[in-house]
Structure formats: structure tokens, C-alpha cells
N, C-alpha and C positions, 0 to 999 in steps of 0.2 A: 703377668697377671698376679702370678703366686706370689711375687715379690711385692705387689704394690700392697695385696692383700695383708702382708705381714708388718709392714711398716705401719698400716693403719691400726693394728689391733696394738703396738706396744704401748703408748701412751694411754690406753685405756685401762680400766681397773680389772681386775681378773675375773674370768667368768665362772657361773657356778658350777658348770663343770670340772672345772681344773679344781675348783675348792674341793668339790666334792671327792676327785681323784686323790685329792695331797688327804683329806680325810680318811678314806679307806687305806690307803698307804701306811697311816702313821696305827690307825686300828689294826692293821695285819703285823705291822711289827711289835704292837703292845702286845697282840693276843700271842705270837711268836715267842717273845719274852717270858710273856706269863708261863707257856706251856713249859718250855725251858725249864722253869725255875720250880714248877709243881712236881716236872718228871725228876731234877736233883733231888727235890724233898723225896719224892716216893722210893730213889735209890737209898737216901740215907736211912729209912726208917722202918 
């Protein structure tokens, strides 16, 4: 049953949840880079 379901989902475009998860991952990475950058600036100043 699980195999049949995955085959059905492949041709379909990405669901809203998948897009949201990807967006959250990008947000986390950007936030991490910003925090590292600001911490580096704080050390130099």
C-alpha cells in the first residue's frame, strides 16, 4: 500500500507542507548565518 501511494505522489507538484518545510529550513540557515556574522562583528568591535 505504501509503495502505491509514493508512486501516485511523484508526478504531482509539491504540497504546501513541503514548500513550508523548505521555507523554514532556508529561514533557519539565513538566521544562523546572520547570528554567526553578528557574533563575529561583536568580537572585532
